[in-house]
BAFI-3210 file (N, C-alpha, C; in Angstrom, 3 decimals, decimal comma, padded with zeros to 6 digits):
// residues 296
n [1|2|3|4|5|6|7|8|9|10|11|12|13|14|15|16|17|18|19|20|21|22|23|24|25|26|27|28|29|30|31|32|33|34|35|36|37|38|39|40|41|42|43|44|45|46|47|48|49|50|51|52|53|54|55|56|57|58|59|60|61|62|63|64|65|66|67|68|69|70|71|72|73|74|75|76|77|78|79|80|81|82|83|84|85|86|87|88|89|90|91|92|93|94|95|96|97|98|99|100|101|102|103|104|105|106|107|108|109|110|111|112|113|114|115|116|117|118|119|120|121|122|123|124|125|126|127|128|129|130|131|132|133|134|135|136|137|138|139|140|141|142|143|144|145|146|147|148|149|150|151|152|153|154|155|156|157|158|159|160|161|162|163|164|165|166|167|168|169|170|171|172|173|174|175|176|177|178|179|180|181|182|183|184|185|186|187|188|189|190|191|192|193|194|195|196|197|198|199|200|201|202|203|204|205|206|207|208|209|210|211|212|213|214|215|216|217|218|219|220|221|222|223|224|225|226|227|228|229|230|231|232|233|234|235|236|237|238|239|240|241|242|243|244|245|246|247|248|249|250|251|252|253|254|255|256|257|258|259|260|261|262|263|264|265|266|267|268|269|270|271|272|273|274|275|276|277|278|279|280|281|282|283|284|285|286|287|288|289|290|291|292|293|294|295|296]
n.u [117,972|120,398|122,173|121,442|122,177|124,921|125,723|124,971|127,132|128,678|126,280|124,925|124,446|122,231|120,112|119,952|119,257|116,736|115,508|116,017|114,534|111,953|111,800|109,724|107,423|105,594|104,346|105,130|107,704|107,941|107,115|109,224|111,330|110,427|110,757|113,454|114,621|113,935|115,318|117,556|117,296|116,541|116,877|118,133|118,725|121,291|122,211|123,259|122,140|119,462|118,263|118,161|116,434|113,980|113,488|112,843|110,498|108,729|108,538|107,094|104,583|103,408|104,231|103,648|104,142|107,618|110,021|110,878|113,637|114,904|114,336|115,554|118,186|118,507|118,254|119,876|120,412|120,747|119,483|120,221|122,820|123,727|125,117|124,284|122,438|122,247|119,665|120,060|122,523|122,322|119,855|118,168|117,701|115,555|114,061|112,964|111,628|109,751|108,212|107,051|105,681|103,704|102,517|101,274|099,653|097,628|096,408|095,364|093,282|091,385|088,395|088,216|090,491|090,609|089,912|091,853|095,154|098,137|100,468|099,225|099,093|101,692|102,752|101,111|100,610|102,707|105,268|108,085|108,728|107,943|109,254|112,151|112,588|113,846|114,986|112,564|110,885|107,739|105,290|103,828|103,559|101,805|099,614|098,727|097,964|095,954|094,106|092,248|090,805|089,689|088,278|086,331|084,905|084,104|083,195|082,654|082,605|083,372|085,959|086,326|084,575|085,896|088,113|087,090|086,164|088,525|089,949|088,473|088,676|091,616|091,616|090,651|092,480|094,252|096,420|099,373|100,028|102,906|105,446|108,242|110,827|113,247|113,069|113,916|111,537|109,834|109,481|107,861|107,621|108,114|106,096|103,911|103,561|103,951|102,233|102,881|104,001|103,612|101,439|102,649|103,459|101,098|099,933|101,887|101,307|098,793|099,446|101,149|099,269|096,765|098,158|099,106|096,760|095,836|094,680|094,708|096,784|098,130|100,611|100,114|101,333|101,733|104,366|104,621|102,046|099,058|097,492|099,071|102,408|104,114|104,934|102,621|100,947|098,977|096,692|095,866|093,313|093,219|090,575|088,186|087,004|088,935|089,416|091,263|090,936|091,129|092,262|092,690|093,120|092,961|091,499|089,379|087,497|087,943|085,841|083,733|082,319|083,668|083,876|084,887|087,404|090,951|092,581|093,294|096,572|100,027|100,472|102,213|103,175|104,276|106,249|107,307|108,302|110,803|110,408|109,842|108,325|106,321|102,921|099,867|096,996|093,660|093,568|091,424|089,340|089,848|091,173|093,376|096,192|098,282|101,509|102,718|104,418|103,722|100,868|098,562]
n.v [072,461|072,940|072,376|074,380|076,777|076,549|076,622|079,095|080,879|083,887|085,122|083,860|085,130|086,747|085,081|083,899|086,076|086,323|084,076|084,507|086,838|085,887|084,249|083,076|083,507|081,259|080,121|082,002|081,608|078,941|079,517|080,857|079,043|077,140|078,628|079,021|076,466|075,339|076,813|076,361|075,470|077,676|080,606|083,330|085,005|087,024|089,569|091,692|091,039|090,181|092,514|093,878|092,223|092,390|094,821|094,964|093,367|095,004|097,145|095,713|095,606|097,966|098,328|095,919|092,594|091,639|092,055|089,513|089,580|090,604|088,749|086,546|087,325|086,790|084,176|082,110|082,593|081,707|081,813|080,383|080,141|082,486|084,307|082,850|083,643|082,712|082,401|081,888|082,927|085,686|086,880|089,098|089,626|091,581|091,562|089,013|089,016|091,069|090,079|087,738|088,740|090,341|088,424|086,853|088,893|089,432|086,972|086,395|088,193|087,153|085,319|082,912|081,637|079,787|077,320|076,178|074,370|074,960|074,104|074,438|077,362|077,887|077,019|078,129|080,727|082,058|082,116|083,961|084,235|083,207|081,740|081,831|084,437|087,915|088,787|090,543|093,081|092,606|092,171|094,055|096,126|094,972|094,341|097,003|098,092|096,289|095,397|097,579|097,321|094,659|095,053|096,884|095,414|093,058|091,841|089,487|086,100|083,978|082,393|081,603|083,293|085,705|085,368|085,167|087,847|089,381|087,984|088,772|091,425|091,773|090,633|092,868|094,789|093,851|092,037|091,274|088,751|087,382|085,237|085,510|085,117|083,001|083,250|083,832|083,838|086,937|088,757|090,377|093,317|094,171|092,928|094,062|096,438|095,925|094,104|091,408|088,596|084,819|082,253|081,467|083,885|085,050|083,616|084,007|086,660|086,436|084,899|086,528|088,565|087,265|085,851|088,042|089,078|087,166|084,852|081,571|080,228|078,232|077,288|075,366|072,855|071,452|069,487|068,538|069,152|067,330|068,188|069,665|070,012|071,182|073,123|074,055|076,338|077,036|078,529|077,516|077,544|077,029|075,545|075,935|073,658|071,828|071,053|071,682|074,302|074,738|077,443|080,190|083,373|085,014|083,644|082,309|082,491|081,341|078,496|076,614|074,642|074,065|074,462|073,038|071,689|071,040|068,362|065,213|064,743|064,284|066,338|068,746|070,670|073,812|074,331|075,871|074,589|072,007|068,899|065,846|063,527|061,532|061,786|060,305|061,378|062,399|064,638|065,517|065,270|067,089|066,536|067,296|066,517|067,511|068,942|067,759|066,655|065,726|065,061|062,435]
n.w [105,712|106,974|104,869|103,075|104,493|104,673|102,010|101,411|102,003|102,307|102,599|104,381|106,979|106,320|105,929|108,447|109,914|109,269|110,454|113,083|113,460|113,497|115,813|118,283|117,028|115,913|113,321|111,324|111,600|110,818|108,210|107,050|107,474|105,599|103,236|103,031|103,323|100,920|099,126|097,488|094,725|093,365|091,329|089,239|086,043|084,590|082,250|079,668|077,205|077,791|078,854|076,280|074,865|076,374|076,003|073,305|073,430|074,984|073,062|071,045|071,826|071,236|068,560|067,181|065,786|066,067|063,709|061,217|060,522|062,711|064,639|063,637|064,012|066,600|067,006|067,791|070,308|073,652|076,780|079,004|078,983|080,116|082,921|086,151|088,845|092,174|094,383|097,215|097,630|097,439|098,255|100,371|103,910|104,580|102,389|102,140|104,836|104,426|102,449|103,724|105,884|104,468|103,068|105,139|106,351|104,331|103,837|106,463|106,395|104,679|104,400|103,361|104,007|106,117|105,124|104,020|104,306|106,280|104,740|102,058|102,061|102,311|099,759|097,796|098,261|099,781|098,421|097,175|094,467|091,068|089,020|087,329|087,148|087,806|091,068|093,001|094,873|094,866|095,914|097,590|095,716|093,861|095,420|096,330|093,913|092,959|095,000|095,728|093,328|093,656|095,902|095,166|093,281|094,353|097,447|098,733|100,084|098,636|097,082|094,456|092,963|093,548|092,241|089,616|089,087|089,267|087,187|084,840|085,003|084,463|081,821|080,516|080,725|078,816|076,590|074,806|072,655|072,058|070,881|070,314|071,325|073,283|076,482|079,928|082,790|082,739|084,771|087,776|088,002|085,495|083,951|085,198|084,072|081,344|079,334|077,948|075,966|076,129|076,712|079,240|080,361|080,844|082,864|084,746|085,546|086,538|088,871|090,384|090,940|092,152|094,390|095,678|096,793|098,326|097,098|096,442|093,994|091,292|088,830|086,051|083,504|080,226|079,238|076,719|074,579|074,174|072,115|070,399|069,302|071,453|074,433|076,916|078,987|081,841|084,422|087,641|089,989|093,330|094,928|097,710|098,065|097,614|095,056|091,831|089,756|086,440|084,353|082,090|081,882|079,699|078,019|079,407|082,393|085,822|086,857|088,585|087,222|084,547|080,883|077,691|078,391|077,997|076,271|077,900|079,458|080,330|083,112|084,549|087,560|088,470|091,252|094,266|096,387|096,909|095,114|096,306|096,144|093,962|092,857|091,924|090,018|088,836|086,589|085,042|086,700|088,252|090,820|093,221|094,838|097,638|097,178|094,718|091,655|089,147|087,406|086,184]
ca.u [118,284|121,947|122,878|121,261|122,862|126,333|125,828|124,774|128,406|128,744|125,058|124,343|123,886|121,163|119,074|119,800|118,560|115,260|115,233|116,114|113,449|110,695|111,754|108,621|106,165|105,656|103,756|105,873|109,186|107,811|107,009|110,547|112,058|109,972|111,330|114,987|114,955|113,608|115,736|118,655|117,176|115,972|117,862|117,767|119,879|121,554|122,973|122,802|121,215|118,122|117,786|117,805|115,249|113,000|113,117|112,133|109,242|108,103|108,131|106,284|103,136|102,841|104,615|103,246|105,091|108,890|110,371|111,564|115,072|115,472|114,083|116,605|119,488|118,556|117,768|120,880|120,769|120,181|119,607|120,777|124,360|124,224|125,413|123,280|122,484|121,448|118,951|120,638|123,835|122,171|118,719|118,348|116,622|114,416|113,098|112,162|110,729|108,616|107,388|106,397|104,624|102,621|101,669|100,373|098,571|096,496|095,863|094,484|092,151|090,509|087,629|088,346|091,846|090,392|089,529|093,146|096,084|099,299|101,064|098,711|099,649|103,329|102,996|100,343|100,512|103,933|106,595|108,463|108,986|107,284|110,113|113,540|112,621|114,553|114,372|112,055|109,734|106,555|103,985|103,149|103,097|100,562|098,377|098,181|097,249|094,788|093,239|091,071|089,937|088,820|087,251|085,273|084,065|083,518|083,367|082,015|083,597|083,688|087,199|086,067|084,019|086,775|089,089|086,496|086,177|089,788|090,380|087,779|089,572|092,937|091,339|090,255|093,782|094,790|097,688|100,057|100,645|104,098|106,474|109,426|112,332|113,147|113,557|113,486|110,386|110,238|109,567|106,752|107,585|108,086|104,756|102,872|103,229|104,063|101,534|103,353|104,583|102,699|100,674|103,408|103,444|099,716|100,014|102,783|100,515|097,619|099,976|101,393|098,042|095,989|098,919|099,135|095,545|095,389|093,963|095,752|096,856|099,410|100,767|100,406|101,637|102,013|105,582|104,293|100,641|098,470|096,837|099,969|103,772|104,792|104,571|101,344|100,794|097,581|096,486|094,979|092,966|092,926|089,348|088,029|086,533|089,965|089,680|091,993|090,088|091,984|091,616|093,545|092,323|092,794|090,431|088,353|087,545|087,735|084,558|083,499|081,836|084,404|083,587|085,858|088,838|091,879|092,760|094,002|097,835|100,831|100,383|103,179|102,901|105,515|106,185|108,448|108,919|111,439|109,399|110,542|107,619|105,436|101,578|098,997|095,623|093,069|093,302|090,215|088,295|090,581|091,603|094,670|096,890|099,281|102,927|103,071|104,962|103,117|099,457|098,409]
ca.v [073,862|073,121|072,534|075,758|077,832|076,237|076,900|080,440|081,523|085,175|085,500|083,013|086,051|087,335|084,084|083,670|087,275|086,017|082,968|085,126|087,740|085,278|083,611|083,357|083,537|079,840|080,021|082,775|080,865|077,952|079,822|081,303|077,838|076,642|079,378|078,941|075,178|075,005|077,878|076,029|075,422|078,994|081,435|084,179|085,206|088,492|089,861|092,766|090,518|090,136|093,747|094,240|091,426|092,808|096,205|094,626|092,864|096,227|097,868|094,896|095,997|099,154|098,316|094,704|091,544|091,962|091,640|088,298|089,770|090,805|087,449|085,680|087,666|086,222|082,760|081,205|083,087|080,816|082,708|079,525|080,338|083,638|084,140|082,560|084,168|081,980|083,307|081,677|083,783|087,221|087,459|089,834|089,345|092,501|091,224|087,757|089,336|091,940|089,002|086,869|089,620|090,673|087,256|086,539|089,905|089,338|085,696|086,514|088,917|086,357|084,461|081,572|080,988|078,658|076,073|075,614|073,989|075,750|073,794|075,208|078,782|077,934|076,737|078,876|082,143|082,469|082,088|085,292|084,221|082,107|080,937|082,266|085,963|088,642|089,051|091,793|093,196|092,824|091,791|095,259|097,012|094,379|094,549|098,409|098,269|095,435|095,258|098,452|096,758|093,657|095,664|097,641|094,479|091,958|091,759|088,259|085,173|082,880|082,535|081,387|084,522|086,731|085,112|085,399|089,300|089,667|087,514|089,542|093,018|091,552|090,590|094,130|095,327|093,475|091,141|091,033|087,430|087,241|084,214|085,637|084,892|082,174|084,067|083,458|084,635|088,388|089,380|090,969|094,537|094,398|092,497|094,923|097,635|095,397|092,816|090,779|087,272|083,886|081,660|081,371|085,196|085,613|082,721|084,768|087,874|085,952|084,341|087,679|089,383|086,420|085,678|089,370|089,476|086,066|083,973|080,560|079,779|077,603|077,262|073,806|072,942|070,239|069,594|068,368|069,128|066,227|068,786|070,205|069,616|072,360|073,342|074,874|076,722|077,718|078,837|076,608|078,135|076,055|075,957|075,572|072,345|070,771|070,971|072,654|074,808|075,328|078,606|081,054|084,700|085,791|082,838|081,936|082,656|080,051|078,168|075,204|073,862|074,507|073,763|073,083|071,392|070,453|066,775|064,803|064,326|064,424|067,519|069,246|071,844|074,588|074,384|076,440|073,557|070,807|067,907|064,458|062,350|061,698|061,442|060,105|061,914|062,626|066,138|065,668|065,412|068,203|066,152|067,724|066,226|068,391|068,739|066,846|067,312|065,229|064,409|061,588]
ca.w [106,213|107,296|103,571|102,466|105,219|104,385|100,694|101,231|101,948|102,960|102,638|105,586|107,835|105,921|106,206|109,806|110,407|108,965|111,360|114,356|113,454|113,847|116,924|119,162|116,030|115,385|112,012|110,599|111,609|109,847|106,742|106,798|107,258|104,314|101,977|103,136|103,190|099,645|098,276|096,767|093,116|092,818|090,773|088,182|085,104|084,269|081,049|078,847|076,188|078,318|078,795|075,004|074,365|077,112|075,333|072,108|073,937|075,322|071,866|070,250|072,446|070,479|067,095|066,665|065,929|065,688|062,164|061,069|060,536|064,154|065,391|063,189|064,719|067,985|066,840|068,403|071,771|074,811|078,022|080,041|079,027|080,784|084,418|086,958|090,230|093,034|095,552|098,413|097,709|097,218|098,805|101,748|105,048|104,501|101,331|102,802|105,994|103,865|101,719|104,731|106,575|103,577|102,680|106,246|106,491|103,401|104,148|107,596|106,173|103,747|105,248|102,948|104,294|107,048|104,425|103,557|105,176|106,176|103,561|100,952|102,082|101,866|098,310|096,892|098,567|100,290|097,608|096,689|092,978|090,247|088,206|087,319|087,022|088,626|092,399|093,123|095,865|094,058|096,549|097,967|094,562|093,326|096,508|096,259|092,658|092,665|096,253|095,516|092,327|093,977|096,893|094,349|092,440|094,920|098,801|099,378|100,862|097,706|096,364|092,951|092,523|093,588|091,126|088,422|088,737|088,940|085,867|083,855|084,930|083,859|080,483|079,953|080,635|077,458|076,560|073,678|072,724|071,161|071,261|069,396|071,835|074,331|077,650|081,320|083,289|082,505|086,155|088,186|087,860|084,029|083,593|085,753|083,002|079,891|079,208|076,526|076,166|075,796|077,831|080,452|080,921|081,463|084,077|085,771|085,884|087,396|089,969|091,180|091,157|093,038|095,558|096,434|097,237|099,190|096,400|095,975|092,651|090,798|087,352|085,433|082,102|079,589|078,655|075,382|074,585|073,296|070,981|069,484|069,714|072,103|075,861|077,215|080,452|082,286|085,835|088,471|091,150|094,453|095,469|099,015|097,958|097,443|093,599|091,222|088,746|085,481|083,575|081,393|081,988|078,289|077,149|080,257|083,795|086,564|087,147|089,250|086,037|083,394|079,719|076,852|078,997|076,989|076,158|078,945|079,037|081,550|083,531|085,561|088,229|088,852|092,564|094,927|097,214|096,188|094,984|096,589|095,792|092,824|093,080|090,747|090,268|087,717|086,396|084,354|087,646|089,142|092,120|093,337|096,035|097,933|096,950|093,677|090,439|087,949|087,462|085,117]
c.u [119,823|122,646|122,617|122,077|124,361|126,654|125,714|126,095|128,324|127,320|124,229|123,733|122,539|119,794|119,018|119,196|117,001|114,628|115,073|114,918|112,108|110,700|110,550|107,373|106,230|105,223|104,681|107,403|109,025|107,715|108,424|111,435|111,738|110,709|112,740|115,297|114,763|114,255|116,856|118,411|116,860|117,027|117,297|118,909|119,908|122,360|122,431|121,854|119,739|117,477|117,409|116,686|114,018|112,491|112,331|110,706|108,346|107,650|107,256|104,825|102,534|103,099|104,161|104,363|106,529|109,260|111,156|113,171|115,619|115,471|115,239|117,986|119,660|118,226|118,669|121,112|120,098|120,478|120,273|122,236|124,776|124,506|124,260|123,469|121,727|121,002|119,645|121,832|123,569|120,945|118,899|117,308|115,558|113,515|112,074|111,146|109,560|107,540|106,441|105,279|103,596|101,722|100,766|099,368|097,492|095,822|094,962|093,280|091,104|089,759|087,696|089,622|091,621|090,122|090,817|094,165|097,220|100,350|100,611|099,061|100,917|103,524|102,281|100,006|101,850|104,992|106,840|108,817|108,225|108,135|111,478|113,646|113,616|114,026|113,873|111,053|108,631|105,351|103,199|102,687|101,837|099,336|097,852|097,530|095,786|093,743|092,063|090,149|089,083|087,806|085,993|084,340|083,447|084,041|082,950|083,116|083,941|084,947|087,236|085,581|084,989|087,817|088,559|086,616|087,508|090,267|089,653|088,467|090,752|092,713|091,291|091,491|094,590|096,156|098,205|100,671|101,541|105,096|107,767|110,718|112,080|113,930|113,138|112,148|110,755|110,109|108,259|106,603|107,536|106,787|103,676|102,493|103,484|103,468|101,839|104,055|103,670|101,956|101,484|103,314|102,137|099,360|100,856|101,986|099,480|098,383|100,471|100,209|097,098|096,731|099,019|097,915|094,980|094,375|095,026|095,811|098,169|099,456|101,084|100,690|101,808|103,514|105,523|102,844|100,108|097,881|097,859|101,446|104,619|104,283|103,234|101,193|099,418|097,589|095,796|094,643|092,696|091,679|089,151|087,584|087,704|090,353|090,496|091,137|091,022|091,493|092,936|092,784|092,142|091,801|089,210|088,518|087,367|086,403|084,473|083,043|082,403|083,896|084,853|087,336|089,572|091,914|093,696|095,509|098,670|100,993|101,398|102,815|104,110|105,335|107,438|109,174|109,628|110,510|110,228|109,726|106,715|104,084|100,830|097,650|094,881|092,675|091,996|089,092|088,798|090,743|093,037|095,311|097,881|100,626|103,189|103,773|104,376|101,856|099,272|096,772]
c.v [074,019|073,220|073,916|076,887|077,635|076,664|078,462|081,253|082,704|085,592|084,918|083,967|086,587|086,317|083,799|084,953|086,873|085,191|083,685|086,154|087,173|084,362|083,970|083,505|082,236|079,660|080,878|082,142|079,708|078,208|080,154|080,058|077,197|077,241|079,084|077,499|074,712|075,972|077,446|075,980|076,735|080,116|082,423|084,297|086,684|088,510|090,900|092,344|090,516|091,461|094,276|093,533|091,999|094,122|095,934|094,101|094,121|096,954|097,008|095,202|097,018|099,015|097,076|093,703|092,032|091,318|090,247|088,322|089,926|089,472|086,521|085,942|087,065|084,720|081,852|081,491|082,115|081,404|081,814|079,671|081,698|083,289|083,950|083,012|083,451|082,796|083,079|082,537|085,254|087,714|088,070|089,592|090,349|092,205|089,925|088,137|090,139|090,930|088,229|087,672|089,983|089,584|086,904|087,589|089,694|088,009|085,712|087,274|088,126|085,327|082,934|080,746|079,833|077,332|075,445|075,333|074,938|075,422|074,314|076,583|078,796|077,831|077,648|080,219|082,879|082,875|083,574|085,352|083,094|081,320|081,413|083,665|086,660|088,797|090,339|091,923|093,541|092,811|093,204|096,125|096,339|094,517|095,907|098,688|097,483|095,150|096,227|097,906|095,619|094,062|096,362|096,760|093,306|091,890|090,543|087,388|084,016|083,140|082,406|082,502|085,678|086,548|085,409|086,917|089,784|089,237|088,389|091,004|092,860|091,527|091,982|094,905|095,129|092,685|090,955|089,651|087,224|086,214|084,277|085,027|083,886|083,022|083,574|084,083|086,058|089,081|090,221|092,538|094,883|094,072|093,367|095,924|097,059|094,050|092,147|089,551|086,130|083,434|081,684|082,709|085,618|084,712|083,516|085,911|087,382|085,589|085,501|088,388|088,571|086,297|086,984|089,630|088,217|085,033|082,845|080,034|079,068|077,768|075,831|074,029|071,442|070,441|069,372|068,084|067,915|066,866|069,248|069,960|070,717|072,362|074,325|075,175|077,215|077,780|077,696|077,287|076,926|076,475|075,367|074,139|071,157|070,591|071,992|073,021|075,514|076,452|079,400|082,397|085,241|084,934|082,634|082,116|081,424|080,009|076,870|074,238|074,289|073,780|073,964|072,671|070,777|069,007|066,466|064,493|064,469|065,805|067,815|070,516|072,431|074,942|075,170|075,304|072,459|069,573|066,607|063,425|062,608|061,201|061,175|060,721|061,894|064,050|066,443|066,088|066,402|067,871|066,404|067,447|067,188|067,986|067,638|067,551|066,816|064,640|063,529|061,799]
c.w [106,439|106,033|102,985|103,206|104,829|102,938|100,475|101,314|102,813|103,263|103,818|106,518|107,514|106,191|107,714|110,498|110,369|110,174|112,807|114,515|113,940|115,076|117,897|118,252|115,326|113,936|111,010|110,532|110,744|108,611|106,275|106,604|105,938|103,010|102,016|102,820|101,807|098,694|097,157|095,147|092,480|092,385|089,789|087,274|084,888|083,114|080,256|077,759|076,672|078,289|077,399|074,567|075,067|076,624|074,074|072,325|074,289|074,064|071,082|070,689|071,504|068,923|066,538|066,671|065,372|064,368|062,306|061,033|061,856|064,899|064,919|063,746|066,126|068,170|067,647|069,930|072,850|076,089|079,145|080,026|079,713|082,312|085,268|088,454|091,251|094,118|096,868|098,574|097,736|097,962|100,215|102,650|104,774|103,469|101,731|103,920|105,429|103,179|102,619|105,418|105,777|103,293|103,905|106,492|105,554|103,557|105,346|107,420|105,424|104,534|104,567|103,213|105,362|106,447|103,802|104,727|105,074|105,100|102,287|100,946|101,715|100,385|097,338|097,027|098,857|099,451|097,019|095,131|092,405|089,537|088,477|086,885|087,985|090,007|092,642|094,271|095,226|094,766|097,081|096,800|094,006|094,115|096,273|094,876|092,465|093,875|096,074|094,238|092,753|095,202|096,181|093,515|093,092|096,468|099,547|099,811|099,879|096,785|094,974|092,369|092,414|092,657|089,778|088,011|088,516|087,407|084,593|083,844|084,314|082,307|079,769|079,839|079,422|077,748|075,159|073,436|071,540|071,656|070,613|070,086|072,997|075,513|078,975|081,662|083,243|083,904|086,535|087,798|086,323|083,532|084,092|084,792|081,572|079,843|077,921|076,946|075,537|076,953|079,310|081,207|081,605|082,669|085,126|086,345|086,806|088,743|090,890|091,696|092,429|094,344|096,303|097,134|098,088|098,442|095,927|094,694|092,425|089,303|086,860|083,986|081,506|078,947|077,184|075,288|073,777|072,249|069,960|070,141|070,459|073,673|075,941|078,635|080,809|083,874|086,422|089,747|092,220|095,096|096,957|099,175|097,941|095,955|093,192|090,034|087,637|084,834|083,026|081,264|080,520|077,509|078,033|081,631|084,504|086,801|087,715|088,150|084,787|082,085|078,882|077,462|077,880|077,249|077,499|078,563|080,437|082,006|084,691|086,344|088,663|090,471|093,185|095,705|096,477|096,271|095,258|096,399|094,730|093,187|091,849|090,987|088,969|087,607|085,876|085,550|088,602|090,603|092,283|094,701|096,269|097,609|095,772|092,469|089,266|088,275|086,103|084,672]
res [m|e|t|v|l|e|q|a|g|k|n|k|c|e|l|e|k|v|l|s|h|y|q|g|e|k|e|k|l|a|a|a|r|f|l|i|a|n|m|l|p|h|h|s|f|i|g|k|e|l|d|s|l|k|r|l|k|k|e|s|i|l|k|g|r|i|s|d|e|v|v|k|q|w|k|s|f|d|y|r|n|l|h|k|i|k|d|v|e|v|i|k|a|e|m|l|i|d|n|i|d|l|a|f|d|v|w|e|k|r|s|w|s|k|y|y|s|f|e|d|f|c|e|y|i|l|p|y|r|v|g|n|e|p|l|e|n|w|r|r|v|y|y|e|r|y|a|p|v|l|d|s|l|y|r|g|n|d|v|v|k|a|a|q|v|l|s|m|y|l|k|k|e|g|f|a|n|y|t|d|f|n|l|p|h|l|g|a|l|f|l|l|e|n|r|v|g|y|c|r|e|n|c|d|i|v|t|y|v|m|r|a|l|g|i|p|v|a|m|d|f|y|e|v|s|p|s|y|n|s|r|h|f|w|s|a|l|l|d|t|t|g|l|a|i|p|f|n|y|t|e|q|v|p|s|r|h|p|e|g|l|r|k|m|g|k|v|y|r|s|c|y|g|i|q|l|e|k|y|v|g|l|y|a|d|r|q|v|p|h|f|f|d|i|l|y]
***
């Protein structure tokens, strides 16, 4: 915490506002400390090139795959060379407080929350971002759009069934699978209206929707798939039984008895919290220890 506050520079006062705001609220203060203490690695990128490429992504939904000529023009582009904006230097107290309050509000409404630990909540519900996307106040927007959907389709107490009906609804909304450019995560507000990208993007969509509604999910991936020589991402629902249920809503809904699981390999999980230890588990059996970075 001290290191983060020191590196926040002029933005230190914004982080201190959050901590002061929750004095006397034990759990919310702990949640705020979790977000701030693990904030240093988190960042986003800015540049007019990203704006141009996202416009092309948006156009591809209606026009189809982008021409080879245009793709070739951008072949040498690497977003990692753009200006990096560190969360710790720019994030505002209002955004963090709003994110924390909304996460607690929806979590307290869900009957299944009693089966999870506070650490589960912090890692799989609370985070204000999923990757290196732009900083955005997305949680309320997603809740207001999808809470009525869930209420109309399912009002029970089974987290898996809730995730199933939402997954089927998301599939009906459609998704354009294009992998033309190497881009950072596109962002919650962009993906809310533009369902385009590759497996990582449909995992991002699931993460925003589910977490906004109090359903704990993570994003797992192969750095190199055992089936083909590339990365592959999928969502993982954290069940009340302690198991992780892998799924990809464009292909299959979450199920406690999944079929057609992918080949075993080294599986990584995208986490908000800094990973200090490595654990070993059996992903085929969906045994998921808390706060790990690699499963074998």
